[in-house]
N, C-alpha and C positions, 0 to 999 in steps of 0.2 A: 412514485411511492415515497412518502416521507414517514418517519417514525417519530414518536414523541420522545422527549428526554426524561421520561419517568418523573421522578420527584425533583429533578434538577432544574436549573434556570430554564425557562421556556423560551420560545422564539423571540419574545419581546426583548430579551436581554441582548439580542444581537442586532437589533434595529439601529442603523446608523453607524455601526462599527466599521472601521477601515480595515479591510482584510486583504492580504496578499497571499496567493497560492502559487508556489513554484510547481512546475509539472501539472499545471491546472487544466490542460486539455487531455490529460491521461485518465486512466480508469478511476482511481480514488479521488484525484484532484477535481475532476469534473463533477463527480457525485457530490463532493463537498461544496463546490461552487454553486451547483444547482440548489442545494438545500439552503445555503446562506443567502442566496439571492431571494429565495422565497421568504426568508426571515427578515428581509429589509436591510441586510448589510450592504456596504459599498465594496464590492469585490473586484479586485484586479487579478487577472490570471497572467502568469508568465509561462511561456512554453516555446521551445525552440522548434518544435514540430519536426525534429530529425526523425526520418521514417523508422529507424530501428528502435526508437525509445518509447513508442506507444502513444504519442500525442495524436489526437484526431479531433478536428473541429466539430465533427458531427456529435461528439460527446457533449458539447456545450449548446446543442441546438435548442434545448428547452429553456435556456437562460441567456441566449446570445444577446438579447436586447437589454439585459439587465447587468451584464458584467463588462468590464473593460479588459480587452485582450492585448497583451504586449508580446510581440514575437521577438524574444531575445533568449540568450543562452546564459545560464548561470556561470559558465566558464569565462564570461566577459565581465570582469568586476566593475568596469566603469559605467556599464549600463544599469547596474543594480542600485547604486546609491540614490539616484532620484526617485526610484520606485519604492524604496524603503522608508523615505521620509513620511512622517505622520501616520504610519501603519500601526494599528493596535496589535494585531496578531498575524504572525507569519506561519502558515502551514507549509512546511518545506517537504514537498513530495517529489521534487525533481531528482532523477537518478537513473543510472544504468542498472537494469534489473536482471539481465541475463547472466546466469552463472557460467554458462559455456562461453559466451562472448568475453567474459572477464578473463577466461583462461587463454583464449586465442588472441585477444587484444588487451593485455593488462594495462597498457599505458592510457588508453582511452578511459578505462574504468577508474584508473588512478585520478585522471583529470576531473572526471565528473563526480565520483563518489567520495573523493578525498580532497584534492586541491580546491575544487570549486566550493566545497563546504566550508573550508577555512576562509576563502575569499568572502563568502556570504556572511559568516558570523563576524568577521573583521569589519565588513561594511556596516553591519548593524551597530557595532561598537562605535564606529566613526560618526554615523548620521542619526542613529535612533537607539540609544542605549536603553530606552524604556520599553522596547518592543518585547513581545512574548512569542516564543517559538515552539511549535509542535513539530518534531522531527520524526519522520518515518524511517525506522531501521528494519532489520530483518532477523528472523529466527536463525538464519544461516550462520550467524556468528558463533553459535554454540557448537556447530559441527555435529558429529555423531553422538547421540545422547548417551550419557553414562547412567542415567536413570530417567524414568518417566512418571508423571508428566514433568517437563522441563520448567523449572522456575528460574527466577532472576539470579539465584545463587549458583546456578550450574556453571562449571568451568567454561571459559571461552576457548574454543579450539576450532577456528574456521578451517574448512576443507577446500576452500577455493579463494581466488583473489578477491572476488566480490565481497565475501565475508570479512576479509582482512580490512578492506578499505571502508566498509560500513562501520566496523568497530573503531577504526581510527577517527572517522567523522564523529562518532558518539563522544570520543574523548575530547575533541575540540569543543563540542557544545558544553560538555560538563566543565571543562577548564574555564571557558569564558563565563559560565554561570557562576563558578566559585570565585574567580579572580575579579571579574568586571561587573558582575550582577546582571549579565544578559540572560534573562530568564528563559530556560528551555526545559522541555519535557520530551522524553524519548520513548517511542513505542517500538517494540520488537514484534513485527507482524508475523503471523502464521499465514496460511494460504487464504487470501482474500479473494472472494469470487462474487459475481453478480453481473448485471447489465453494464455495458460499456467496457468490459475487460477486453484485452487483446486476444483475438482468435485467429489471426492470420499465421501465427507461428507460436513456438513455445518460449519466446523471450520473456514472457511475463508469467504465464502459468500453463501447465499441461492441460488443465481443465478447459481452457479456451480452445485448444487444438481439438480435444475430444468433442466439444460442442459443434465445432465446424464440421468434423467428420460425420457426426450424427445427422446434422441438418442436410449435408450434401450426400447422405446415404452411402458413406464410406465406412467400412468397419473401424471401430475404435481400436487403436493399437495400444495394448496394455503391456508395459515392461515389468516383468516379474508379476506383481499383482497382490502379494501378501503384505506389502508395506502399509502400515497404519498411518493415517494423517488426520488432522483436524482442520476445519474450515470455518471462516467467518464470513457472514454476509456483509457486503460493502456498506450497507446502511447501518449495521451494528458498529462497524469500524468508525464511520462518520459520527455516530452517537458518542463513541469513546473520545474521539478528538475534541468534540464540542464540549463535552463534560469537563475534560482535563483543562481545556483552554481557559475556562472561567473559574477554575479552582486553584487558588494560590498554593495549596499544599502539594499539588502535583508537580510544581516546577522544581527542578533539581533532581527529579526522580526518573527511573527507568522502569518501564512496565512491559510485561508480555501481554499480548492478547491471545485468545484461543477459544476453544469450545469444549463443552462437556461431551459432545458427540464425537466419537472416533469411528473411523470406517476404513476398511482396506481399499486399495485402489481397484481391485477386482469388483468388490461389492459396489463401489461408487460407479464404475462403468455400467454394471447391471442396473443400478437404480436410474441412471440417466436414460438408458434404453427403455426401461419400463415407463418412465414419465414421458418420454417422447412418443411412445406407442409403437415404435419400430426401431430396428437397428441391429447391428451385429458387433461382435468384438473378436479380436484375435490376440492371443497371449504370446509375447516374444521374450527372448532373453534380453536382459539389460545390455545396451550397447557398451562396449568396454570404455569408451571415452567418458561416458556419463556415469558409469558404475564407479569410477574412481572418486567422484565427488558426490555420490549419492549418500544420504545420511541415514538410510534405513528407516525404521519406525520413528515417528516424531509426533508428539502432541504436547501442547503447552499447558502450564498452570497459569490462569489469569487471576488467581486468588489475591495477589497483592493489589492489583488495580480495583478489584471488587471490594476489598477491605477499605481502600482509600475513598472510594466514591459510590459504591453500591452498584456499579455497572455490571451487568451480565449480558451475554448474547441472548437475544430473544427470538431470533428467526430460525426455525428448524431448517436443517440442511435440505430436506425434501422440498420445502417451500421455496428456498433460494434457487434450487436447480430448476424447478418448474417455472418460476418467474423468468429466469435467465434464458431458458429454452424458448419461451414465448417471445422474448425480446429479440433474439437473433433470428427466429423464424420470420419476423417482420422486417428486421433491419440488417441482415447479414451482408448484403452488397456494400453497405457503407463502411464495413470493416475489412474489406478485402483489397 
């Protein structure tokens, strides 16, 4: 499935562009690579394929003959410089996404989400100062909301190591933008879901685990259930990245993404069961180790990005879930 870019530059604007995607075998990165290969871009994907981080070559199956895949790790700065030369736009999606892993292994999170990001932007300054960078950050940096919806002016108060390191990375990109002219645009993503997301565990999103439980006829385990969340379809997120990448006024800015649809976790589980046509759920107390870093209700204001570009999410949550269930009913073994 591909979606149009509304009134923005169409696919022809991407034809022939040199694109580099870090974390390109992951969920969002592979969706982006697939779209850009259809648009005629010359796409190179970097991925370490470390099992815990979500890369899966099956994600690139639809465009494997059209993209160049480089098996490297952004923690190795010497391998980056040759790949960065002559790149027009870098979509930087490589990262450690598990909040729990960041607490049990903070130094690995530091190396990937912080030190490697500094290495990357410094390499850009060295070999390709004209590059444009789209960096995927996270809503987690805000911590527990003081008000809803959360906008970009909300205080920064991370509740875990992952949020601290992601915020530090944002500061590197903004500093290099302001001091050295390395153009960067930062997106703070909310819950992104859709085909190709990680389902073998909760390192990327709890929705993936629920999908696996649903398809394997195991009761969905809901912790608490009253927490409100918003969700973005991965195709809408890709639209946002492509729109910003070609819009000069987006560089130097930080944007939230999000949705006008808000739903409780319990209602989400029931919707998934309904769309699947079968399934059960069980409600449990929040595990104490996770409760300490849970942020409670959260949903974002995407008004700033909408005001800048006109982007709004167009895919209803129900449609996203239905499409994603169908994808994993067909392809689940490739993700286990």
